[in-house]
C-alpha positions as MATLAB code, in Angstrom:
seq = 'MSPTSTVTQLADLSHFGRHERANDDINSLTIRQHISDSNNAVNDDQAPSDAVEVIPDGGYGWTVVSACAFLLFWINGYSTAWGVLQTAIVKSPQLHANVRTITFVGSLYMACMVAFGIASVRLMRSFGVRNTCLIAITLFGLGMIFTSFTLDHLGGLFCITGVLVGLGTSLLYTATNSLPLQWFSSKLGTANGLVKAGGGVGATVLPIAAQALIDKVGLQWTFRIFGSLILITGIPCALLLKERTRTGQASRFDWSMLKNVPFLALAMAGAVGVFALFVPPFFLPLFASSIGLSASTGAGLVAGFGASTAVGRLLGGWVSDRIGALNALAITALVNCLSMLAIWPVSASLPPLFIFAIVNGCANGSFFVGLPTAVAVLAPGSAAASISLMTSFWTPGYLLGAPLAGILIEATGAAEASSIEPYRAAIFYAAGVGVLSTFLVVLSRLRLDTKLIKKL';
ca = [
     148.165  113.731  -45.275;
     151.246  114.022  -44.285;
     154.181  111.409  -45.405;
     155.459  110.963  -41.541;
     151.348  110.589  -40.133;
     151.105  108.346  -43.053;
     154.628  105.670  -41.877;
     152.301  106.277  -38.123;
     149.296  104.641  -39.532;
     151.157  102.104  -41.445;
     152.835  101.167  -38.362;
     149.360  101.097  -36.020;
     148.147   99.321  -38.544;
     151.402   96.460  -39.433;
     150.665   96.524  -35.247;
     146.765   95.539  -35.303;
     146.746   92.718  -38.118;
     149.711   91.479  -36.021;
     147.702   91.606  -32.523;
     144.397   90.590  -34.701;
     146.588   87.641  -35.938;
     148.199   86.771  -32.701;
     144.439   86.808  -30.918;
     143.092   84.796  -34.153;
     146.240   82.228  -33.911;
     145.187   82.782  -29.820;
     141.272   81.201  -30.458;
     142.328   79.010  -32.657;
     144.252   77.248  -30.687;
     141.423   77.074  -28.014;
     139.442   76.062  -30.385;
     141.875   72.572  -31.803;
     142.634   71.762  -28.148;
     139.225   72.060  -27.207;
     138.214   69.627  -30.555;
     140.861   67.305  -29.624;
     139.746   66.923  -25.317;
     135.893   66.475  -27.105;
     137.540   63.797  -29.180;
     139.610   61.666  -26.126;
     136.432   62.431  -24.508;
     134.276   60.635  -27.462;
     137.043   58.198  -27.884;
     136.829   57.085  -23.949;
     133.170   56.393  -23.673;
     133.685   54.358  -27.446;
     136.663   52.101  -26.480;
     135.527   49.264  -27.941;
     134.705   46.850  -24.863;
     137.365   44.262  -26.324;
     139.783   46.731  -26.407;
     143.271   44.691  -24.288;
     144.564   47.783  -22.777;
     141.363   48.277  -21.602;
     140.607   44.613  -20.301;
     142.226   44.470  -15.870;
     142.982   41.137  -16.012;
     142.109   40.047  -12.761;
     140.445   42.271   -9.957;
     136.826   41.082   -9.689;
     137.620   39.076  -12.238;
     138.854   36.437  -10.204;
     135.530   36.467   -8.291;
     133.224   35.737  -11.471;
     136.097   33.056  -12.387;
     135.027   31.770   -9.463;
     131.554   31.723   -9.551;
     131.639   30.503  -12.919;
     134.030   27.305  -12.009;
     131.621   26.443   -8.886;
     128.457   27.022  -10.936;
     130.412   24.541  -13.951;
     130.706   22.267  -10.283;
     127.040   21.177  -11.426;
     127.122   21.764  -14.848;
     130.119   19.386  -15.777;
     129.246   17.315  -13.026;
     126.260   15.925  -13.465;
     127.405   15.920  -17.064;
     129.835   12.545  -15.561;
     127.684   11.244  -13.400;
     125.047   10.515  -15.938;
     126.875    7.660  -16.728;
     126.589    6.026  -13.711;
     122.600    7.500  -12.870;
     122.050    5.404  -15.905;
     123.655    2.741  -15.320;
     120.954    3.070  -12.246;
     118.225    4.092  -14.588;
     118.473    0.945  -16.784;
     118.302   -1.062  -13.542;
     115.403    0.726  -11.846;
     112.743   -2.021  -11.784;
     109.761    0.622  -12.113;
     111.387    1.459  -15.598;
     111.813   -0.948  -18.572;
     114.360    0.303  -20.571;
     117.197   -0.502  -22.578;
     120.479    1.247  -22.284;
     120.411    2.566  -25.795;
     117.205    5.062  -24.985;
     118.065    6.065  -21.669;
     121.554    7.028  -22.708;
     120.069    9.554  -25.466;
     117.812   11.081  -21.944;
     121.225   12.201  -21.348;
     122.422   13.213  -24.837;
     119.481   15.013  -24.959;
     120.004   17.259  -21.779;
     123.366   17.838  -23.190;
     122.423   18.414  -26.468;
     120.090   21.486  -25.597;
     122.866   22.900  -23.413;
     124.919   23.420  -26.652;
     121.996   24.409  -29.011;
     120.886   27.488  -27.137;
     124.116   29.267  -26.949;
     123.333   31.957  -29.237;
     119.863   32.704  -27.361;
     121.240   32.627  -24.534;
     123.747   35.384  -25.352;
     120.470   37.433  -26.307;
     118.930   36.661  -23.384;
     122.194   37.898  -21.201;
     122.126   41.136  -23.750;
     118.757   42.200  -22.372;
     118.337   40.795  -19.497;
     121.787   41.203  -17.330;
     123.226   38.098  -17.023;
     123.008   37.768  -13.103;
     119.265   37.551  -14.294;
     119.898   35.445  -16.698;
     121.651   32.820  -14.473;
     119.339   32.981  -11.316;
     117.144   31.972  -13.670;
     118.976   29.155  -15.276;
     120.370   27.813  -11.933;
     116.770   27.552  -10.886;
     115.370   25.874  -13.801;
     118.655   23.399  -13.036;
     117.763   22.667   -9.292;
     114.514   22.882   -9.887;
     113.846   19.913  -12.649;
     116.433   18.093  -10.764;
     113.981   17.686   -7.879;
     111.107   16.707  -11.029;
     113.192   14.029  -12.024;
     113.178   11.729   -8.807;
     109.266   11.589   -9.428;
     109.540   10.786  -13.794;
     111.895    8.218  -12.946;
     109.053    5.377  -13.831;
     107.940    7.611  -16.726;
     110.263    8.002  -20.089;
     108.013   10.841  -21.261;
     108.766   12.398  -18.462;
     112.683   12.475  -18.323;
     112.614   13.257  -21.674;
     110.903   16.319  -21.618;
     112.467   17.420  -17.707;
     115.606   15.671  -17.350;
     116.506   16.337  -20.921;
     115.203   19.335  -22.572;
     113.967   22.054  -18.945;
     117.248   21.000  -17.314;
     119.192   21.161  -20.319;
     117.267   24.975  -21.410;
     118.742   25.899  -17.777;
     122.375   24.760  -17.879;
     122.484   26.095  -21.842;
     121.873   29.767  -20.049;
     124.101   28.675  -17.145;
     127.296   27.034  -19.395;
     127.061   30.315  -22.268;
     128.115   32.292  -19.022;
     130.962   30.843  -17.972;
     132.463   30.264  -21.366;
     131.837   34.161  -22.454;
     132.349   36.042  -18.528;
     135.950   35.665  -18.790;
     136.776   37.415  -21.677;
     135.030   40.219  -20.422;
     137.580   40.151  -17.390;
     140.909   38.438  -18.694;
     143.096   38.847  -22.224;
     146.684   37.762  -21.236;
     145.836   35.225  -18.639;
     142.921   34.127  -20.529;
     143.479   30.920  -21.187;
     144.606   30.858  -17.204;
     140.782   32.090  -16.766;
     139.476   29.514  -18.687;
     141.517   26.803  -17.369;
     140.157   28.018  -13.596;
     136.182   28.236  -14.613;
     136.610   24.458  -16.292;
     138.840   22.815  -13.645;
     136.098   23.819  -11.402;
     133.523   20.976  -13.536;
     136.307   18.099  -13.553;
     136.901   18.787   -9.694;
     132.956   18.213  -10.160;
     133.441   15.577  -12.527;
     135.146   13.897   -9.648;
     133.304   14.609   -7.098;
     129.498   13.810   -7.932;
     129.763   10.429   -9.476;
     131.449    8.914   -6.254;
     128.801   10.947   -4.634;
     126.170    9.854   -6.734;
     126.661    6.184   -6.586;
     127.566    6.652   -2.711;
     123.975    8.862   -2.880;
     121.982    5.608   -4.349;
     123.534    2.959   -2.401;
     122.155    4.901    0.779;
     119.277    6.638   -0.133;
     117.391    5.456   -3.492;
     118.024    6.948   -6.566;
     114.749    8.939   -6.087;
     116.403   11.144   -2.950;
     119.309   11.254   -5.033;
     118.222   13.088   -7.636;
     116.513   15.528   -5.032;
     119.292   16.095   -2.963;
     121.850   16.737   -5.575;
     118.445   19.434   -7.304;
     118.214   20.618   -3.403;
     122.506   21.230   -3.122;
     122.105   23.451   -6.856;
     119.747   25.952   -5.857;
     121.857   26.292   -2.304;
     124.250   26.553   -3.827;
     124.096   27.722   -7.109;
     121.518   31.016   -6.128;
     124.902   33.535   -4.643;
     127.127   32.352   -7.557;
     124.952   33.568   -9.434;
     124.543   36.599   -7.618;
     128.311   37.177   -7.740;
     128.081   37.205  -11.777;
     129.005   41.152  -12.725;
     129.404   41.779  -15.881;
     131.862   44.493  -16.278;
     130.288   45.945  -19.733;
     126.956   44.827  -20.866;
     127.226   42.681  -23.569;
     126.823   44.513  -27.029;
     129.594   44.178  -30.260;
     130.692   40.760  -28.769;
     127.748   39.126  -28.551;
     127.081   39.759  -32.120;
     128.257   37.574  -34.407;
     130.691   37.892  -37.490;
     129.326   36.351  -40.277;
     132.153   37.178  -42.376;
     133.780   34.123  -40.265;
     131.656   31.845  -42.149;
     134.894   33.222  -44.867;
     137.881   32.630  -43.380;
     138.958   29.162  -43.237;
     140.359   28.789  -40.019;
     137.712   29.017  -38.078;
     135.648   27.285  -39.799;
     138.222   23.849  -39.838;
     138.658   24.681  -36.209;
     134.271   25.375  -35.907;
     134.252   21.622  -38.209;
     137.096   20.376  -35.145;
     134.659   20.740  -32.668;
     131.684   19.703  -34.110;
     132.806   16.185  -35.389;
     135.272   15.884  -32.264;
     132.424   16.068  -29.014;
     130.580   12.955  -30.891;
     133.726   11.160  -29.239;
     134.273   13.248  -25.922;
     131.122   11.653  -23.579;
     131.968    8.036  -24.920;
     134.313    7.413  -22.608;
     132.079    8.322  -19.200;
     128.976    7.726  -20.296;
     129.930    3.902  -20.158;
     132.809    3.010  -18.609;
     130.287    1.663  -15.681;
     128.995   -0.502  -18.156;
     132.275   -1.583  -19.854;
     133.892   -1.969  -16.174;
     130.930   -4.094  -15.276;
     131.480   -6.188  -18.636;
     135.298   -7.365  -17.090;
     133.994   -7.869  -13.886;
     134.300   -4.932  -11.473;
     132.108   -3.779   -9.070;
     129.838   -0.838   -9.588;
     131.989    1.410   -6.949;
     134.673    0.415   -9.545;
     133.024    1.845  -12.214;
     132.009    4.959  -10.838;
     135.640    5.840   -9.324;
     136.456    4.854  -12.891;
     134.513    7.657  -13.788;
     135.962   10.104  -11.210;
     139.176    9.114  -11.954;
     138.159   10.769  -15.579;
     136.492   13.699  -13.992;
     139.899   13.690  -11.591;
     141.314   14.004  -14.729;
     139.929   16.409  -16.480;
     140.139   18.664  -13.980;
     143.836   18.708  -14.168;
     143.643   19.015  -18.052;
     141.832   22.049  -18.096;
     144.005   23.778  -15.402;
     146.584   22.097  -17.651;
     145.831   22.929  -21.297;
     145.274   27.440  -19.959;
     148.774   27.189  -18.862;
     149.554   25.911  -21.786;
     147.476   27.762  -24.117;
     148.532   31.504  -22.674;
     152.606   29.851  -22.610;
     152.578   28.061  -26.973;
     149.279   29.378  -27.749;
     145.863   28.174  -27.731;
     146.101   26.056  -31.528;
     149.158   24.506  -30.342;
     147.704   23.605  -27.134;
     144.174   22.226  -28.547;
     146.086   20.622  -31.638;
     148.469   18.699  -29.009;
     145.183   17.727  -26.556;
     143.455   16.481  -30.337;
     146.125   14.015  -30.835;
     146.713   12.569  -27.153;
     142.378   11.963  -27.117;
     142.612    9.528  -30.641;
     146.128    7.709  -29.723;
     144.518    7.199  -26.272;
     140.791    5.761  -27.471;
     143.338    3.992  -30.393;
     146.139    2.543  -28.657;
     145.156    1.621  -24.861;
     140.669    1.373  -24.269;
     140.467   -1.996  -26.694;
     142.985   -2.947  -24.977;
     142.078   -2.916  -21.337;
     140.966   -5.512  -20.198;
     141.404   -5.251  -16.408;
     141.530   -2.762  -14.627;
     145.422   -1.452  -14.535;
     144.903   -0.621  -18.096;
     141.745    0.849  -18.277;
     142.567    4.043  -15.210;
     145.493    4.346  -17.202;
     143.168    4.888  -20.029;
     140.683    6.881  -17.551;
     143.841    9.501  -16.489;
     144.664   10.336  -19.617;
     141.879   10.119  -21.933;
     139.985   12.899  -19.163;
     143.451   15.074  -19.687;
     142.698   15.291  -23.002;
     138.872   16.598  -22.129;
     139.311   18.478  -20.136;
     141.943   20.628  -22.296;
     140.004   20.346  -25.259;
     136.882   22.694  -23.386;
     139.958   25.092  -22.459;
     141.759   25.644  -25.822;
     139.236   25.360  -27.974;
     137.066   28.620  -26.361;
     140.577   29.977  -25.507;
     141.128   29.264  -29.678;
     138.032   31.009  -30.706;
     138.602   34.501  -28.617;
     142.048   34.333  -30.919;
     139.936   34.002  -34.051;
     137.368   36.383  -33.228;
     138.756   38.718  -31.216;
     136.241   41.300  -31.612;
     132.632   39.139  -31.275;
     134.854   36.135  -29.199;
     130.872   35.624  -26.685;
     129.117   35.719  -30.227;
     131.729   32.996  -32.121;
     132.076   31.194  -28.861;
     128.091   30.446  -28.563;
     128.137   29.849  -32.379;
     130.852   27.072  -32.124;
     129.687   25.455  -29.124;
     125.549   24.980  -31.322;
     127.263   23.338  -34.142;
     127.954   20.629  -31.192;
     124.358   19.485  -31.373;
     124.196   16.650  -33.423;
     127.474   15.278  -31.877;
     126.045   15.653  -27.763;
     122.737   14.406  -29.243;
     123.737   11.846  -30.913;
     127.524   10.556  -30.220;
     127.516    8.364  -26.892;
     123.857    7.232  -27.450;
     125.437    6.232  -31.376;
     128.063    4.332  -29.441;
     125.226    2.038  -26.905;
     123.768    1.132  -30.797;
     126.773    0.016  -31.522;
     126.975   -1.986  -27.683;
     123.488   -3.376  -28.189;
     124.386   -4.636  -31.688;
     126.914   -6.321  -30.540;
     125.885   -7.730  -27.146;
     128.169   -6.029  -25.367;
     125.489   -4.915  -22.354;
     125.491   -8.121  -21.781;
     129.390   -9.620  -22.493;
     132.120  -10.328  -20.011;
     135.025   -9.620  -22.467;
     135.796   -6.302  -23.858;
     134.938   -7.846  -27.111;
     132.248   -6.501  -28.108;
     133.225   -3.231  -27.287;
     135.124   -2.359  -29.937;
     133.333   -1.190  -32.468;
     132.448    1.230  -30.162;
     135.790    2.495  -29.475;
     136.675    2.582  -32.367;
     133.585    4.430  -33.794;
     135.080    6.744  -30.847;
     138.453    7.036  -32.210;
     137.584    7.556  -35.454;
     135.841   10.916  -34.533;
     139.538   11.913  -32.967;
     141.208   11.161  -35.218;
     139.341   13.135  -37.963;
     138.430   16.196  -35.135;
     142.586   16.193  -34.662;
     143.290   16.810  -39.151;
     140.510   19.668  -38.780;
     142.737   21.271  -35.804;
     145.747   20.644  -37.400;
     144.415   21.938  -40.711;
     143.761   25.420  -38.706;
     147.006   25.699  -37.462;
     148.846   25.462  -40.315;
     146.365   27.739  -42.387;
     147.279   30.485  -40.418;
     151.096   29.903  -40.498;
     153.209   26.697  -41.903;
     155.559   27.741  -38.763;
     155.164   24.876  -36.150;
     157.354   26.723  -33.451;
     155.220   29.890  -33.694;
     152.971   30.741  -30.805;
     149.264   30.673  -31.996;
];
């Protein structure tokens, strides 16, 4: 072979090699691009449901917030109106029961409302929030109607008014707590505030409506009218509810959070704090009667308390977004216990009692906004389940908080008294519980960061 032909062959081989390498490079680039596109597609499909960037912070979320607010209108409105309803039940000639026993009926209802939180989340995950809430609103409305037929039977009151109504409201309450988490992130405090404000409006309207209906049509028809209205207005609201994503990871509690001191302190703060939160609305009508005020004035005080909770919820949500949920919650807890320590014990006439109802109502409403918002900050990956678990810790407080105050009132003879002196044992019991709750909230906040001016 000649040198010339050898050089030519080498040149051809070199060119062939370069051409093959170029083809390999192109093929490799194409494959890498395809893999990259596939990974991006997978990542898009598997984006975490709690990722802040995929939460719309509005849109249909405002419709969901409106529907949740209206459902909470009935839940919180009925809870607050129970103080008026139980006063009428105690005075009813058909049922001979004391205030302590009837208070337990209302407390059982509220305990059931929070006790089934985790089970409610699982039901919504299995059947969807819309179907679950349709069943819940039906139980709630029919339970109120059935209550009208059991007012002369104590066992019926416990089973229907306590358990059945409590189960229905538990499903609804869980939905109103968890759905805003799917639609809002940076505006979560405001969204929660609007939802809870609906409950505050109900707490304003229903005590007055209950007293007016009792005076006009009697106690039985009051329950029937409330139950019918719950069905007529609640079913359309349930149909408007929509999940942005089916509750999945967010509905599974991260058990490692039980080793987190700030989370545990916050959970204990809520569990302790609710022992005191329903003492004022449950006993303001009875307290007002003991200092010579009329039944309508007592209902008006409860309505003023309810209106203040609406303001507190709106304000609490706004403040949570501005200074941080934990900071707002600490301020709320402090105002709550100070109002029971400094104002209520000296409220021997209408003006100071009205001031107490307003101040304590604002703090009460803000508490129910700040706590779930703070939980979402501490456990963003499992917020719905964490909130439901935390509210289940409220069961003892909801069940025993107001009845313990009722036992103290009955033991001191306050129910038949004509002054505030015998009520002070119950008042200071509620205030002491509030102080302990405040300490636990502050502990949770400081364990996260000792800088008080930091937004948390």
